[in-house]
DOLUM-502750 format. One record per atom (N, C-alpha, C, CB): x, y, z; residue in one letter. Coordinates in steps of 0.1 Angstrom, whole numbers, padded with zeros to 4 digits, always signed. Each point is the difference from the previous one (the first is absolute). Glycine has a CB too. Layout:
N
XYZA/...
***
This chain:
270
-0150-0608+0110M/+0008-0003-0012M/+0001-0014-0002M/+0014+0020+0003M/-0013-0025-0015P/+0002-0015-0002P/+0011-0008+0006P/-0010+0006-0018P/+0012-0013+0026L/+0012-0005+0006L/+0002-0016-0004L/-0004+0019+0020L/+0014-0024-0016T/+0003-0014-0001T/-0005-0006+0017T/+0025+0004-0022T/-0025-0017+0022S/-0003-0005+0014S/+0011+0006+0008S/-0011-0022-0006S/+0026+0019+0003A/+0008+0002+0008A/+0002+0014+0006A/+0008-0018-0011A/-0011+0029+0000A/+0001+0014+0007A/-0011+0002+0005A/+0016+0010-0013A/-0029-0014+0013A/-0012+0002+0005A/+0004-0004+0016A/-0016-0006-0025A/+0021-0006+0028D/+0005-0005+0009D/+0010+0010+0009D/-0005-0021-0014D/+0013+0026+0006A/+0011+0010+0007A/-0005+0013+0003A/+0017-0010-0011A/-0027+0015+0005F/-0004+0011+0003F/-0011-0002+0014F/+0005+0008-0026F/-0011-0021+0029G/-0010-0004+0008G/+0008+0000+0012G/-0014-0013-0016G/+0027+0008+0015V/+0009-0002+0014V/+0007+0013+0002V/+0005-0027-0003V/-0002+0035-0006V/+0004+0016+0005V/-0011+0005+0006V/+0014+0006-0017V/-0027-0007+0012T/-0011+0008+0006T/-0004-0006+0014T/-0008+0005-0024T/+0008-0017+0027I/-0001-0006+0012I/+0010+0006+0013I/-0007-0020-0017I/+0021+0023+0011C/+0012+0001+0007C/-0002+0016+0003C/+0015-0021-0011C/-0018+0027+0003L/-0003+0017+0003L/-0013+0003+0007L/+0012+0006-0022L/-0025-0015+0020V/-0007+0001+0009V/+0000-0005+0016V/-0009+0002-0022V/+0016-0012+0023A/+0005-0004+0012A/+0012+0011+0009A/-0005-0026-0013A/+0012+0032+0003I/+0009+0010+0008I/-0009+0011+0004I/+0022-0005-0014I/-0033+0008+0005L/-0010+0013+0002L/-0007-0003+0015L/-0005+0004-0029L/+0001-0018+0031I/-0009-0003+0012I/+0010+0002+0013I/-0017-0018-0014I/+0030+0012+0012L/+0009+0000+0009L/+0001+0013+0007L/+0010-0017-0011L/-0007+0029-0001F/+0003+0013+0006F/-0011+0005+0005F/+0016+0005-0014F/-0030-0010+0007G/-0013+0006+0007G/-0001-0007+0014G/-0014+0002-0022G/+0016-0010+0026L/-0003-0005+0013L/+0013+0006+0010L/-0014-0024-0011L/+0025+0026+0008L/+0008+0007+0008L/-0005+0015+0001L/+0019-0016-0005L/-0024+0023-0006C/-0006+0013+0003C/-0011-0002+0010C/+0005+0008-0022C/-0017-0017+0020I/-0008+0000+0010I/+0007-0002+0015I/-0016-0009-0018I/+0026-0001+0018A/+0005-0001+0012A/+0004+0015+0007A/+0008-0024-0010A/+0001+0030+0000Y/+0008+0011+0005Y/-0015+0014+0003Y/+0030-0008-0018Y/-0041+0007+0009S/-0011+0008+0005S/-0003-0004+0014S/-0009+0002-0023S/+0006-0014+0028F/-0004-0003+0012F/+0010+0004+0011F/-0012-0017-0010F/+0026+0016+0007Y/+0009+0006+0010Y/+0000+0012+0001Y/+0012-0016-0003Y/-0013+0024-0006L/+0000+0013-0001L/-0011+0007+0007L/+0011-0004-0020L/-0024+0000+0020R/-0012+0001+0005R/+0002-0003+0013R/-0011-0004-0018R/+0019-0006+0025S/+0000-0006+0014S/+0010+0010+0006S/-0005-0027-0005S/+0017+0033-0001R/+0009+0008+0007R/-0007+0011+0001R/+0021-0009-0008R/-0027+0017-0001V/-0006+0012+0001V/-0010+0002+0014V/+0003-0001-0027V/-0010-0013+0028R/-0010+0000+0010R/+0006-0002+0015R/-0015-0010-0018R/+0024+0002+0018S/+0007-0004+0012S/+0007+0011+0003S/+0001-0024-0004S/+0011+0030-0004Q/+0009+0009+0006Q/-0008+0014+0000Q/+0021-0012-0009Q/-0033+0015+0004G/-0005+0013+0002G/+0005+0008-0012G/-0002-0001+0025G/+0006-0002-0034Y/+0007+0009-0013Y/-0013+0006-0008Y/+0024-0017-0004Y/-0029+0026+0013F/-0013+0006-0006F/+0002+0009-0015F/-0008+0003+0027F/+0020-0002-0026Q/+0006+0011-0011Q/+0000-0011-0015Q/+0018+0019+0020Q/-0016-0031-0017L/+0000-0009-0012L/-0014-0005-0005L/+0022-0007+0008L/-0033+0011+0001S/-0013-0007+0000S/-0006+0003-0017S/-0005+0002+0030S/+0013+0010-0034Y/-0004+0005-0014Y/+0006-0013-0009Y/+0002+0030+0004Y/+0009-0034-0003F/+0004-0010-0007F/-0004-0013-0002F/+0014+0011+0004F/-0018-0014+0009S/-0008-0013+0002S/-0013-0001-0002S/+0014-0004+0015S/-0022+0014-0015G/-0014+0001-0001G/-0005-0006-0012G/+0002+0019+0012G/+0003-0021-0024P/-0007-0009-0009P/+0005-0013-0001P/-0006+0019-0012P/+0009-0025+0022W/+0006-0013+0003W/-0009-0009-0008W/+0010+0005+0023W/-0024-0008-0020I/-0010-0009-0005I/-0001+0002-0017I/-0012+0002+0025I/+0010+0011-0030I/+0000+0000-0014I/+0014-0005-0006I/-0017+0020+0001I/+0026-0017+0009R/+0016-0006-0008R/-0002-0015-0001R/+0017+0017+0010R/-0022-0021+0001I/+0002-0015+0000I/-0011-0004-0013I/+0007-0004+0030I/-0019+0011-0028T/-0010-0005-0013T/+0007-0002-0010T/-0018+0010+0005T/+0027+0002-0010F/+0005+0003-0012F/+0009-0013-0003F/+0000+0028+0004F/+0009-0033+0005I/+0008-0013-0001I/-0007-0012-0001I/+0016+0011+0011I/-0027-0011-0007L/-0010-0012-0001L/-0006+0000-0012L/-0004-0001+0022L/-0002+0013-0030F/-0002-0001-0014F/+0010-0004-0009F/-0014+0013+0005F/+0028-0010-0002V/+0010+0000-0008V/+0001-0017-0002V/+0012+0026+0009V/-0011-0031+0004I/+0000-0014+0002I/-0012-0009-0006I/+0012+0007+0021I/-0021-0004-0021W/-0014-0003-0006W/+0005+0000-0016W/-0018+0011+0019W/+0020-0001-0024W/+0004+0001-0013W/+0012-0006-0003W/-0011+0018-0001W/+0020-0021+0006G/+0012-0012-0003G/-0003-0012-0001G/+0013+0012+0010G/-0025-0017+0001V/-0003-0012-0001V/-0006-0002-0015V/-0003-0002+0027V/-0006+0013-0027G/-0010-0002-0011G/+0009-0005-0016G/-0019+0022+0014G/+0030-0014-0014E/+0011+0000-0014E/+0004-0016+0002E/+0011+0029-0001E/-0007-0033+0011I/+0002-0015+0003I/-0010-0007-0005I/+0011+0004+0020I/-0021-0004-0014I/-0011-0009-0002I/-0003-0001-0018I/-0010+0007+0027I/+0011+0005-0031R/-0002-0002-0015R/+0006-0008-0011R/-0005+0019+0007R/+0020-0022+0000L/+0010-0006-0009L/-0001-0014-0003L/+0013+0015+0008L/-0013-0017-0023S/-0003-0014-0001S/+0012-0008+0004S/-0016+0005-0018S/+0025-0001+0023L/+0012-0009+0004L/-0008-0009+0011L/+0024+0018-0004L/-0030-0014+0013L/-0002-0009+0011L/-0011-0010-0008L/+0004+0018+0023L/-0012-0017-0030R/-0010-0007-0005R/+0006-0010-0010R/-0016+0020+0004R/+0025-0019-0011R/+0008-0007-0009R/+0008-0011+0006R/+0000+0021-0014R/+0006-0016+0025K/+0010-0008+0010K/-0009-0007+0010K/+0021+0017-0002K/-0033-0017+0000G/-0010-0007+0012G/-0002-0013-0008G/-0015+0022+0014G/+0005-0026-0007R/-0006-0015-0004R/-0006+0001-0015R/-0006-0007+0026R/+0003-0004-0032V/-0005-0001-0014V/-0013+0005+0002V/+0013-0020-0008V/-0017+0030-0005L/-0012+0006+0003L/-0010-0008-0010L/+0011+0024+0008L/-0023-0025-0005N/-0010-0004-0008N/-0009+0009-0005N/+0001-0016+0011N/-0010+0014-0024A/-0008+0007-0007A/-0007+0009+0010A/-0001-0016-0017A/-0003+0013+0027L/-0010+0007+0007L/+0009+0012+0010L/-0018-0024-0002L/+0032+0023+0001D/+0007+0010+0008D/+0001+0014-0005D/+0013-0019+0008D/-0015+0020-0022Y/+0005+0011-0011Y/-0012+0010+0008Y/+0011-0013-0028Y/-0023+0010+0029K/-0009+0008+0005K/+0003+0007+0015K/-0015-0015-0015K/+0021+0005+0023W/+0005+0004+0013W/+0013+0008-0001W/-0012-0020+0010W/+0019+0021-0017Q/+0011+0010-0005Q/-0004+0010-0005Q/+0014-0014-0004Q/-0024+0018-0004E/-0007+0011-0006E/-0005+0008+0011E/-0007-0013-0018E/+0000+0005+0027T/-0007+0008+0013T/+0010+0005+0007T/-0019-0014+0003T/+0029+0008+0001I/+0014+0004+0006I/+0005+0016-0009I/+0008-0031+0007I/-0006+0028-0017C/+0003+0014-0009C/-0009+0011+0004C/+0007-0012-0021C/-0020+0009+0018K/-0011+0009+0000K/+0000+0007+0017K/-0015-0017-0020K/+0016+0006+0029G/+0002+0007+0013G/+0011+0009+0003G/-0011-0019+0007G/+0022+0014-0016Y/+0012+0010+0005Y/-0003+0012-0008Y/+0019-0018+0005Y/-0024+0022-0016I/-0007+0012-0007I/-0006+0007+0011I/-0005-0010-0022I/-0007+0004+0028V/-0006+0008+0011V/+0006+0004+0010V/-0016-0009-0004V/+0023-0001+0009S/+0008+0003+0013S/+0013+0010-0002S/-0007-0023+0007S/+0014+0022-0019N/+0011+0007+0000N/-0004+0015-0008N/+0017-0025+0002N/-0020+0025-0013L/-0007+0012-0007L/-0010+0005+0008L/+0004-0008-0022L/-0012+0002+0025G/-0015+0007+0006G/+0002+0002+0014G/-0017-0012-0015G/+0025+0006+0025F/+0002+0004+0012F/+0013+0002+0006F/-0020-0009+0000F/+0030+0001-0002A/+0014+0002+0004A/+0006+0011-0002A/+0002-0018-0002A/+0001+0023-0012E/+0006+0012-0005E/-0006+0013+0001E/+0009-0015-0014E/-0024+0014+0014P/-0007+0014+0001P/+0003+0002+0015P/-0019+0000-0019P/+0018-0008+0028C/+0002+0001+0015C/+0015+0006+0003C/-0017-0021+0005C/+0025+0014-0012L/+0016+0005+0003L/+0000+0016-0005L/+0013-0026-0003L/-0019+0029-0008L/-0001+0013-0005L/-0005+0010+0007L/+0000-0010-0017L/-0013+0006+0024L/-0009+0009+0006L/+0006+0001+0016L/-0023-0007-0016L/+0032-0002+0021T/+0007+0000+0013T/+0011+0009-0001T/-0007-0024+0006T/+0012+0023-0015L/+0012+0008-0004L/-0005+0014+0000L/+0012-0017-0014L/-0022+0021+0008V/-0007+0013-0003V/-0001+0007+0012V/-0012-0009-0017V/+0003+0000+0029F/-0003+0004+0013F/+0012+0004+0007F/-0019-0013+0000F/+0029+0004-0001L/+0015+0003+0009L/+0005+0011-0003L/+0007-0020+0001L/-0007+0025-0015L/+0008+0011-0006L/-0010+0012+0005L/+0012-0015-0024L/-0026+0015+0023R/-0007+0009+0002R/-0002+0007+0016R/-0008-0013-0021R/+0011-0001+0029A/+0003+0003+0014A/+0005+0014+0006A/+0003-0023-0001A/+0010+0024-0004P/+0008+0011+0006P/-0006+0013-0005P/+0020-0013+0001P/-0031+0013-0012L/-0003+0014+0000L/-0015+0003+0007L/+0015+0003-0022L/-0018-0012+0030Q/-0013+0000+0008Q/+0002+0007+0012Q/-0007-0020-0009Q/-0003+0028+0014K/+0002+0007+0015K/+0005-0012+0010K/-0021+0019-0003K/+0029-0014+0012M/+0003-0009+0011M/-0011-0006+0008M/+0019+0013+0000M/-0028-0008+0004E/-0009-0004+0009E/-0010-0010-0011E/+0002+0024+0017E/-0003-0026-0029S/-0008-0006-0009S/+0009-0010-0009S/-0016+0021+0001S/+0029-0020+0001G/+0010-0011-0008G/+0002-0010+0007G/+0012+0014-0010G/+0003-0014+0010I/+0008-0015+0008I/-0003+0001+0012I/+0020-0003-0013I/-0020+0015+0020L/-0001-0004+0016L/-0012+0001+0003L/+0020+0007+0008L/-0032-0008-0016C/-0012-0003+0003C/-0003-0014+0003C/-0003+0018-0011C/-0001-0024+0019R/-0002-0015+0005R/-0009-0006-0008R/+0004+0005+0023R/-0015+0002-0029K/-0008-0007-0011K/+0006-0001-0015K/-0020+0008+0013K/+0032-0001-0015W/+0003+0001-0013W/+0006-0012-0004W/+0002+0022+0002W/+0002-0030+0004N/+0005-0015-0007N/-0011-0010-0004N/+0019+0001+0014N/-0029+0002-0006G/-0014-0008-0004G/-0007+0006-0011G/-0004-0005+0023G/+0001+0018-0022K/-0008+0008-0015K/+0009-0002-0010K/-0011+0021+0011K/+0023-0021-0010T/+0010-0001-0012T/-0004-0014-0005T/+0022+0014+0010T/-0021-0024-0004A/-0004-0013-0005A/-0012-0002-0005A/+0012-0007+0014A/-0022+0015-0008V/-0011-0003-0008V/-0003+0007-0011V/-0007-0006+0018V/+0013+0018-0019Y/-0001+0007-0014Y/+0007-0007-0008Y/-0003+0020+0007Y/+0015-0027-0005V/+0007-0009-0009V/-0007-0011-0007V/+0016+0006+0015V/-0025-0013-0006V/-0012-0009-0008V/-0007+0006-0007V/-0003-0012+0014V/-0002+0021-0009L/-0014+0008-0005L/+0005+0004-0016L/-0010+0014+0028L/+0023-0007-0026F/+0003+0002-0013F/+0005-0007-0012F/+0000+0015+0013F/+0003-0028-0006C/+0003-0013-0009C/-0011-0005-0003C/+0020-0005+0009C/-0030+0003-0003L/-0014-0005-0002L/-0004-0001-0015L/-0007+0010+0022L/+0005+0003-0028P/-0007+0002-0015P/+0011-0008-0008P/-0012+0026+0003P/+0027-0026-0002M/+0007-0006-0008M/+0001-0016-0001M/+0010+0021+0004M/-0011-0025+0012F/-0004-0017+0000F/-0013-0002-0009F/+0009-0004+0025F/-0017+0009-0023V/-0016-0004-0004V/+0004+0002-0018V/-0018+0012+0025V/+0023-0004-0029F/+0001+0002-0016F/+0006-0013-0006F/+0003+0026+0002F/+0011-0027+0007Q/+0007-0012-0008Q/-0006-0009+0005Q/+0021+0006-0003Q/-0028-0010+0013L/-0011-0014+0001L/-0007-0003-0009L/-0004+0004+0019L/-0005+0009-0023L/-0010-0002-0009L/+0005-0002-0016L/-0015+0013+0017L/+0026-0008-0020V/+0009-0001-0013V/+0003-0016+0000V/+0012+0025+0001V/-0006-0030+0010I/+0005-0014+0000I/-0014-0010+0000I/+0024+0007+0017I/-0038-0003-0011L/-0009-0008-0001L/-0009+0000-0013L/+0004+0002+0023L/-0004+0010-0029I/-0009+0002-0012I/+0010+0001-0012I/-0018+0013+0013I/+0032-0016-0012G/+0007-0004-0011G/-0005-0008-0009G/+0014+0004+0012G/-0013-0019-0008P/-0007-0011-0012P/-0014+0006-0005P/+0009-0023+0013P/-0018+0031-0004Q/-0011+0005-0012Q/+0001+0008-0009Q/-0011-0004+0013Q/+0023+0011-0012L/+0003+0007-0011L/+0005-0004-0014L/+0003+0011+0018L/+0001-0021-0012R/+0008-0009-0015R/-0011-0010-0005R/+0027+0000+0008R/-0037+0000-0002K/-0010-0009-0006K/-0007+0003-0017K/-0005-0002+0028K/+0007+0013-0029D/-0008+0006-0013D/+0013-0002-0012D/-0018+0021+0015D/+0018-0033-0022K/+0006-0002-0011K/-0001+0005-0012K/+0000-0013+0010K/-0008+0023-0011S/-0004+0007-0013S/+0011+0008-0007S/-0023+0002+0009S/+0034-0005-0008G/+0011+0007-0009G/+0004+0013+0007G/-0010-0008-0022G/+0008+0019+0016S/+0007+0012+0009S/-0007+0003+0012S/+0007+0010-0018S/-0017-0013+0022K/-0008+0003+0015K/+0007-0007+0011K/-0022+0001-0011K/+0029-0013+0005R/+0008-0008+0010R/+0008+0009+0007R/+0000-0019-0013R/+0002+0018+0030L/+0010+0005+0003L/+0015-0007+0001L/-0019+0011+0008L/+0031-0009-0012P/+0011-0004-0002P/+0001-0008+0012P/+0008+0017-0014P/+0000-0033+0012H/+0001-0007+0012H/+0011+0008+0010H/-0007-0022-0014H/+0014+0029+0011Y/+0010+0004+0011Y/-0002+0012+0008Y/+0014-0010-0013Y/-0029+0017+0010F/-0006+0009+0008F/-0005-0008+0013F/-0005+0015-0020F/+0002-0023+0021T/-0007-0007+0012T/+0008-0015+0004T/-0023+0013-0008T/+0032-0018+0002A/+0006-0013+0003A/+0009+0001+0010A/-0002-0008-0021A/+0000+0002+0032S/+0008+0000+0012S/+0011-0012-0001S/-0020+0011+0014S/+0018-0022-0023A/+0009-0010+0002A/+0000-0004-0016A/-0005-0008+0028A/+0018+0003-0033T/+0001-0009-0013T/+0008-0012+0002T/-0003+0019-0014T/-0002-0027+0002H/+0007-0014+0001H/+0016+0001-0001H/-0022-0011-0012H/+0028+0003+0020G/+0015+0000-0001G/+0005-0005-0011G/+0002-0002+0021G/-0008-0007-0031M/+0006-0005-0009M/-0008+0002-0014M/+0011-0015+0018M/-0017+0024-0020Q/-0007+0007-0010Q/-0011-0010-0006Q/+0022+0016-0005Q/-0027-0020+0014N/-0011-0011-0005N/-0010-0002+0011N/+0017-0013-0013N/-0029+0010+0013A/-0013-0001+0008A/+0003-0011+0009A/-0016+0008-0017A/+0025-0018+0013A/+0003-0014+0008A/+0009+0004+0010A/-0002-0016-0019A/+0011+0026+0022S/+0008+0004+0007S/-0005+0000+0014S/+0009+0012-0018S/+0000-0018+0028D/-0004-0001+0014D/+0004+0015+0005D/+0004-0027+0002D/+0004+0033-0005I/+0007+0009+0006I/-0004+0014+0000I/+0015-0014-0005I/-0022+0021+0012A/-0004+0014+0000A/+0010+0012+0003A/-0021-0012+0006A/+0023+0019-0018L/+0011+0011+0005L/-0009+0011+0000L/+0023-0009-0010L/-0021+0014+0023C/-0010+0014+0002C/+0006+0012-0008C/-0007-0006+0026C/-0006+0011-0030A/+0002+0013-0009A/-0003+0011+0008A/-0004-0010-0022A/+0003+0024+0014F/-0004+0011+0007F/-0011+0006-0007F/+0021+0003+0009F/-0033-0002-0011P/-0011+0002-0011P/+0003+0014+0001P/-0020-0019+0003P/+0017+0026-0015L/+0002+0012-0004L/-0011+0007+0006L/+0012-0006-0021L/-0025+0003+0023L/-0009+0009+0005L/+0002+0004+0018L/-0018-0011-0022L/+0025-0003+0025N/+0002+0003+0016N/+0012+0012+0001N/-0008-0029+0009N/+0019+0026-0018T/+0012+0006-0001T/-0002+0016-0003T/+0010-0023-0008T/-0022+0027+0002I/-0004+0013-0004I/-0004+0005+0011I/-0006-0004-0021I/-0003-0002+0028L/-0006+0005+0015L/+0010+0002+0009L/-0021-0013-0001L/+0031+0006+0003H/+0012+0001+0009H/+0007+0012-0004H/+0003-0025+0003H/+0001+0025-0018G/+0006+0011-0004G/-0008+0014+0004G/+0010-0015-0018G/-0022+0016+0016V/-0008+0012+0003V/+0002+0004+0015V/-0017-0006-0018V/+0016-0004+0025F/+0000+0002+0014F/+0015+0004+0004F/-0019-0017+0003F/+0030+0010-0006A/+0012+0003+0003A/+0005+0015-0005A/+0003-0026+0000A/-0008+0028-0011S/+0004+0016-0007S/-0004+0009+0009S/-0003-0005-0024S/-0010+0003+0029A/-0007+0011+0007A/+0006+0002+0012A/-0021-0004-0010A/+0027-0008+0016L/+0007+0000+0014L/+0014+0005-0003L/-0013-0020+0011L/+0020+0017-0022T/+0012+0005-0004T/+0003+0016+0000T/-0002-0020-0013T/-0010+0026+0005V/-0003+0013-0002V/+0002+0009+0018V/-0020-0010-0027V/+0010+0002+0033Y/-0003+0005+0013Y/+0013+0001+0007Y/-0024-0008+0001Y/+0032-0003+0001L/+0011-0003+0006L/+0012+0009-0004L/-0009-0023+0001L/+0009+0026-0015F/+0011+0010-0005F/-0006+0014+0006F/+0007-0014-0025F/-0018+0018+0025W/-0005+0013+0006W/+0004-0001+0014W/-0021+0004-0016W/+0016-0014+0025L/+0003-0001+0013L/+0014+0001+0005L/-0019-0011+0000L/+0027+0005-0010G/+0016+0000+0004G/+0006+0016-0001G/+0003-0027-0011G/-0008+0035-0001R/+0005+0013+0002R/-0006+0009+0011R/+0004-0004-0024R/-0014+0000+0028R/-0006+0007+0012R/+0011+0000+0013R/-0026-0007-0009R/+0027-0008+0009I/+0012-0005+0011I/+0011+0005+0000I/-0006-0018-0001I/+0012+0021-0012L/+0013+0005-0004L/+0003+0016+0006L/-0002-0016-0023L/-0012+0022+0021K/+0001+0013+0005K/+0001+0002+0014K/-0012+0006-0018K/+0010-0016+0024L/+0001-0002+0017L/+0011-0003+0005L/-0019-0007+0001L/+0026-0001-0009V/+0012-0006+0002V/+0012+0008+0002V/-0009-0016-0011V/+0017+0013+0022I/+0014+0012+0002I/+0011-0007-0003I/-0008+0014+0018I/+0007-0030-0011N/+0014-0006-0001N/+0002-0009-0014N/-0001-0002+0028N/+0012+0006-0033K/+0003-0003-0013K/-0001-0014-0002K/+0014+0019-0001K/-0010-0030+0013G/-0001-0013-0003G/-0013-0004+0001G/+0020-0003+0008G/-0031+0009-0002L/-0012-0003-0001L/-0008+0003-0015L/+0003+0004+0027L/+0003+0007-0032Q/-0002+0006-0013Q/+0002-0013-0010Q/+0010+0026+0008Q/+0001-0030-0008K/+0007-0012-0009K/-0011-0010+0002K/+0027+0004+0002K/-0030-0010+0009R/-0009-0009+0003R/-0013+0000-0007R/+0013+0000+0020R/-0017+0013-0018V/-0014+0002-0008V/-0002+0000-0011V/-0004+0010+0012V/+0017-0007-0019Y/+0002+0005-0016Y/-0001-0018-0004Y/+0021+0030-0001Y/-0012-0038+0008T/+0004-0012-0004T/-0016-0008-0001T/+0029+0001+0012T/-0037+0003-0001L/-0013-0008+0001L/-0008+0003-0014L/+0000+0002+0029L/-0001+0012-0029I/-0012+0004-0009I/+0004-0003-0014I/-0007+0019+0016I/+0024-0019-0019I/+0001-0003-0013I/+0000-0015-0004I/+0010+0021-0002I/-0007-0029+0013S/-0003-0016-0004S/-0013-0002-0001S/+0018-0009+0012S/-0027+0015-0004V/-0012-0004-0003V/-0007+0006-0011V/+0000-0005+0021V/+0004+0019-0025S/-0004+0006-0010S/+0003-0007-0015S/+0002+0020+0017S/+0010-0028-0018S/+0004-0006-0010S/-0001-0014-0004S/+0011+0018+0004S/-0007-0027+0007F/-0001-0013+0001F/-0015-0006+0002F/+0023+0002+0009F/-0031+0005-0003L/-0016-0003-0002L/-0005+0000-0013L/-0003+0009+0021L/+0006+0002-0028P/-0007+0000-0012P/+0005-0010-0011P/-0006+0023+0006P/+0021-0025-0007L/+0006-0009-0002L/-0004-0015+0000L/+0013+0018+0006L/-0018-0020+0007R/-0007-0015+0001R/-0012+0001-0008R/+0008-0006+0023R/-0017+0014-0021I/-0012-0002-0005I/+0001+0001-0018I/-0011+0011+0026I/+0021-0007-0032L/+0004+0002-0013L/+0005-0013-0002L/+0005+0024-0002L/+0001-0032+0009L/+0003-0011-0003L/-0008-0012+0001L/+0016+0010+0005L/-0027-0007+0004L/-0012-0011+0002L/-0008+0005-0010L/+0000-0006+0025L/-0001+0015-0030G/-0009+0001-0012G/+0007-0005-0013G/-0013+0020+0011G/+0028-0020-0011L/+0006-0006-0012L/+0001-0015+0000L/+0012+0021-0002L/-0015-0027+0012S/+0001-0014+0003S/-0009-0007-0007S/+0007+0004+0020S/-0022+0002-0025V/-0009-0007-0008V/+0006-0002-0015V/-0019+0009+0015V/+0032-0004-0019L/+0005-0001-0012L/+0008-0013+0000L/+0000+0025-0004L/+0001-0031+0014S/+0010-0012+0000S/-0011-0011-0001S/+0022+0009+0015S/-0015-0023-0019K/-0007-0010-0002K/+0007-0010+0007K/-0009+0007-0020K/+0004-0017+0026A/+0009-0011+0008A/+0004-0011-0010A/-0012+0005+0023A/+0025-0009-0021R/+0006-0009-0008R/+0001-0010+0007R/+0012+0014-0013R/-0011-0028+0005A/-0001-0011+0006A/+0011-0002+0008A/-0012-0009-0016A/+0007+0004+0029F/+0009-0006+0011F/+0006-0014-0001F/-0013+0015+0013F/+0024-0018-0013S/+0007-0013-0001S/+0000-0004+0015S/+0014+0005-0021S/-0026-0011+0026I/-0001-0005+0014I/+0005-0018-0001I/-0022+0020+0006I/
***
């Protein structure tokens, strides 16, 4: 959305603070995972092995979250506008950062987050000997997450790379609109601006939306299966909260990313 310089800086500071809190909680969760794993192994609490079994995948999930959060900070124009004085060549460098953000977050971090969540929820439905208690489960799951994410990563990368080629045709209606492939816009509504504001290309958002929608439907179906097996009401509430939050906020995020192409950058008073 169009913002003044002060409002954009305020949103940037809030984003940095929220990501910092997220990273802090993530590191605490990683430390607790190691602590629980060591207690189970040292004290011989074999009955708790089922709960500590997917510890590697849980830590991987947190690392993906941290990766995603750092990407959200890197894309902020606040850090670039408050830094050194930029020259004419720096705009291309900033645009490259925006392209890298699209490929990294929309093409890798977010898909891996969703896939890891799917495998963690699917684990209790597997047989004991092939599920969480299997020594090879963590390794196999990590490989499956990367393999299933690879097509989305390749598609996002291809759209970023061939995007400029799709806009070369200037014959009126045959030309693809700029917002379909643009990963950055000038911050002062003119080509001489040094500030690159990261944007979300509509083609990339559509690809991410299709992938996220398919996983959301699968998560909803998976959640219903889990609820049939859960007896504890407290655990039922946690499953309901997880499924409802993913099924509602994720499509809302995709919708807002798509609507972001309707906004135009306003002049910044730098």
